[in-house]
PLY file of the C-alpha trace (Angstrom):
ply
format ascii 1.0
element vertex 124
property float x
property float y
property float z
element edge 123
property int vertex1
property int vertex2
end_header
0.10 -0.18 0.05
1.61 3.28 -1.10
1.90 6.53 1.00
-0.84 8.15 -1.27
-3.21 5.34 -0.90
-2.76 5.33 2.92
-3.16 9.04 3.18
-6.27 8.67 0.87
-7.86 5.97 3.15
-7.21 7.95 6.20
-8.60 11.36 4.62
-11.72 9.22 4.10
-11.88 7.77 7.35
-11.63 11.16 8.73
-14.42 12.58 6.58
-16.88 9.56 6.75
-16.16 8.20 10.20
-14.18 10.30 12.74
-15.03 13.97 12.06
-19.14 13.08 12.11
-17.83 11.30 15.43
-15.95 14.14 16.89
-18.86 16.58 15.99
-21.69 14.35 17.54
-19.63 13.82 20.52
-18.75 17.61 21.13
-22.96 18.33 20.41
-23.59 15.65 22.90
-20.95 17.10 25.64
-22.28 20.52 25.08
-25.94 19.39 25.54
-24.98 17.58 28.63
-23.08 20.40 29.98
-25.92 22.62 29.22
-28.49 20.35 30.81
-26.27 19.75 33.93
-26.09 23.20 34.41
-29.86 23.94 34.65
-30.38 21.16 36.90
-27.64 22.70 39.10
-29.46 26.13 38.72
-32.73 24.38 39.48
-31.57 22.52 42.42
-29.89 25.39 44.12
-32.81 27.55 43.75
-35.09 25.29 44.92
-32.82 24.55 48.05
-32.84 28.09 48.86
-36.41 28.24 48.62
-36.81 25.29 50.94
-34.46 26.49 53.24
-35.82 30.07 53.44
-39.15 28.40 53.98
-37.85 26.44 56.67
-36.23 29.56 58.32
-39.58 31.56 58.15
-41.48 28.44 59.74
-38.99 28.69 62.89
-39.87 32.30 63.26
-43.78 31.29 63.99
-44.44 32.61 67.56
-47.98 33.19 67.42
-51.56 32.71 65.87
-50.65 35.93 63.69
-47.54 34.90 62.64
-48.80 31.44 61.91
-51.52 33.04 59.60
-48.87 35.15 57.79
-46.85 32.35 57.02
-49.69 30.29 55.59
-50.55 33.21 53.21
-46.98 33.26 52.07
-47.14 29.73 51.49
-49.66 29.97 48.81
-47.61 32.31 47.22
-44.51 30.42 47.44
-46.31 27.56 45.89
-47.48 29.56 43.03
-44.07 30.95 42.55
-42.56 27.40 42.56
-45.06 25.97 40.28
-44.19 28.93 37.59
-40.64 28.16 38.23
-40.76 24.49 37.70
-42.81 24.96 34.62
-40.58 27.45 33.48
-37.40 24.85 33.96
-39.37 22.31 32.28
-39.83 24.65 29.12
-35.99 25.53 29.14
-35.17 21.83 29.34
-37.86 20.87 26.66
-36.05 23.71 24.32
-32.49 22.20 25.01
-33.89 18.75 24.25
-35.22 20.01 20.73
-32.30 22.24 20.28
-29.95 19.01 20.45
-32.46 16.90 18.14
-32.20 19.64 15.67
-28.85 19.85 15.50
-28.13 16.01 15.44
-30.30 16.01 12.19
-28.12 18.89 10.56
-25.23 16.35 11.41
-26.67 13.46 10.31
-28.20 15.13 7.10
-24.30 16.76 6.57
-23.02 13.31 7.13
-25.29 11.46 4.44
-24.63 14.30 1.89
-20.70 13.91 2.57
-21.32 10.03 2.05
-23.18 10.30 -0.85
-20.83 12.70 -2.39
-17.88 10.35 -1.49
-19.65 7.37 -3.15
-20.15 9.15 -6.12
-16.68 10.46 -6.54
-15.44 6.75 -5.63
-17.81 5.48 -8.43
-16.23 7.85 -10.97
-12.90 6.86 -10.16
-13.80 3.16 -10.78
0 1
1 2
2 3
3 4
4 5
5 6
6 7
7 8
8 9
9 10
10 11
11 12
12 13
13 14
14 15
15 16
16 17
17 18
18 19
19 20
20 21
21 22
22 23
23 24
24 25
25 26
26 27
27 28
28 29
29 30
30 31
31 32
32 33
33 34
34 35
35 36
36 37
37 38
38 39
39 40
40 41
41 42
42 43
43 44
44 45
45 46
46 47
47 48
48 49
49 50
50 51
51 52
52 53
53 54
54 55
55 56
56 57
57 58
58 59
59 60
60 61
61 62
62 63
63 64
64 65
65 66
66 67
67 68
68 69
69 70
70 71
71 72
72 73
73 74
74 75
75 76
76 77
77 78
78 79
79 80
80 81
81 82
82 83
83 84
84 85
85 86
86 87
87 88
88 89
89 90
90 91
91 92
92 93
93 94
94 95
95 96
96 97
97 98
98 99
99 100
100 101
101 102
102 103
103 104
104 105
105 106
106 107
107 108
108 109
109 110
110 111
111 112
112 113
113 114
114 115
115 116
116 117
117 118
118 119
119 120
120 121
121 122
122 123
């Protein structure tokens, strides 16, 4: 096998297999990083809300404070529901972006493979 043939084989392997694999791995890692970041932020926020509510409960010293706490819990529950909904929508959007980018990679790789196959057929 000559160096030229070997170089050509390596170039085709890079174009058809290694390059697309690296591109997909990078896309997957970027997605995982964004997802983990979103989950960490959500966990931090929910933990802060929980700790804040626990501290507020410790401050209850009479029935009036208990009533205020109970009223505040309704607002906190509403806010938390909105936050969870927003976080879920954020994850759905990230998932959709990942799917769209993966689809673009696949389409590009199929096009490249078709072009390579057509060029190989012409070369024969």
